[in-house]
N, C-alpha and C positions, 0 to 999 in steps of 0.2 A: 431543551437542546435537541437539535435534529440528529438523527442517527444514520450513518452510512450502513445500509442493510444489504446492498448488492454491489458486487464489483466484477466487472467483465475483465477477463484476463486473456491476452493473446496466447496462442499455442494450443496443443491438443492434449488429450488424456495422457498419452505416453510421456510427453514433456514434463507434465506436472507430477506424474507418478514417479519419474526419475528424480524429483526433488523431495520425495518422501511423503507425498500427499495421497490419501485414499480418495480416488476419483470415481464417481458413479454417474453414468449418463451425462458426462461433460460438466459435472458440478462437484463441488466440495464445500463444506462449511468450515469456517475458522471463527470461533467465538460467535458474535452476533451477525457476521457477514457471510452471505451466500455468495460463493465465487462461481462464476459462470464462464466457461471457456468459449472463446470465439474472437471477440474484439474488445479493446480497451473501452470500458464504459463504467457508469456508476448509477446508483439509485439510492434514494433517501426515503425514510419513513414519512417525512413531511418536508414540504418546501413552502416558502413564502412569496416566491416570484417564479417566473418561467425559467426552469433550469437550462433551457436552450441557450440562454445568454452566456453560459459558461463554455460553450464550444465543444462539449464532450457529449457523446451519445448517452441517453438516459435509459437504464434498464427498467422494465416494468417488473412489478412484483411477481414472483414465481412461487411454485410449491417449495416449501422449505424442507431441507433434508436434516437429518439428525446431526448433531455436532460430535460425531464419533472421533476418537483420537486418531492422530496421524503418526506414522512411524518416526517422523522427524521431530516430534514433540512440540510442534507449534500449537500455541493456545489462542493467540490473538494476532490481529494485524496491528503493527505499531503505527505505521503511517503509509499514506499513498502520496506519490509525488505528482504534482500538477504543474506543468510548465505554463507560463503565461507571458505574453509579449511585454507587458509592463505592469507593475504591481498595483499602482493606484486604482486603475480601472478594474483590475481583477478583484481587489479588496472590496470595492463598491459593489460589484456584481455578486461575489460570494456572500457578502453580508446581506444583500437583498434576498438572495435565494435561500440561504440558511436561516435568516432571521436573527443571527448573532454576529457580533464583531469578532475579529481574530483574537485569540488569546495573547498572541505575541507577534511582533513584527520587528525584525532586526537583520543584521548581517552575521549569521552564526560562524562563518569562516573568516571573519574579519572584513575590513573595508574593501579589500580586493575581490572578495567573493560576492556572489549574488545576494540581493536582498530577498528575504523570505517572510511569509506570513503563515501562522499556524492556527488552524481551526480544529477544535475538538468536535468530532462527529460520532459520539458513542465511544466505543473502545478505541478506535484509531484517531489519528490526526490527519488532516489534509495539510500537506506541506506545499504551499503555493510558492513557486520559485520564478523570479524574473529570469527570462531566457531570451527575450527578443524574438521568440518564435511563436507560431500560432498556438492557441490553447490545446493542450493534450495531456492525457494521463500517460506517464512514461515510466512509472516504477512503483514497487511495493516493498515494504520491509515487514517481515514476519517476526514475532517475538517468541522466544523459547527460553525456558528456565536453564537449559543446559546446552550451550552452543557446541561444545565438543561432541556430545552425543548426537546432536542434530546433523553436524557435518559428517560424522561417521555413518549415520543412517542414510544421508543423501548419497554419499560415495558408495555405500552398499547397494543402493538402488540404481547406481550407474549415473548419478547426476554430477554435472561439472560445477564444483564449488571450490573457492579458494580457502586458504587457511584463515582462521580467526585473527583479527587484529583489533587494536583499540578503536573505538568509535568516537566521532567528534562529540557526541552528546553524552559520552561516558559509557561504560560497559564495553562490550566487544561486538564485532560485526564480521560476517563472512559473506562475500559477494558471489553470486552465480555468474559464470562467464557470460558476457553480453550476447554472444551469438546463440545462446541456447534457445531463447524465444524472441531475441532482439528487443528486449525490454529490461529495465533495471530491476533486479530481484536481489534482495539481501535477507539474511537471517541474523537476528540480533539477540543478545543476552543483556539483561539490564545491569546497570552498574550496581556493585554491592552496596548494601545499606550499612551505614556506620552505626 
């Protein structure tokens, strides 16, 4: 299985520190993924075809930082949102680049919502979403064991975050106000296990 090992995020150190991340030299680590501030981009530990076909800049491997904890309690990236013009071509290209098919392809919000395909790339998923727009990385969701504590830490750091609410996939989610870095950012708490 290919692993997402690098993720380029828009915004600056101050923007991400306000979301409760410990940022050093424009970088911070979340689980297996090295986050690099500047532009939306990604990088994988292995690819099976030219990643340029995905229409998103590819980050080269960089010096890895330690995975020190963050005040927001985030431990992993749950998923990265990848908009695609239409899903059939995107699935063909992603499958060629990653060397694995999607784990699932369906309409998670019902037949009126966009069709999506989900690829496991290490800890996170890539959530490929039919958008009718050019390919682009447009958002990220971080996982934390205690969403209430994460929201409190983000607000204490001066970050703009909404109140937790039920998530489509179960558990709870709290979104960062879109204007913060003009990118979709959410913090999630897993659904309780029965």
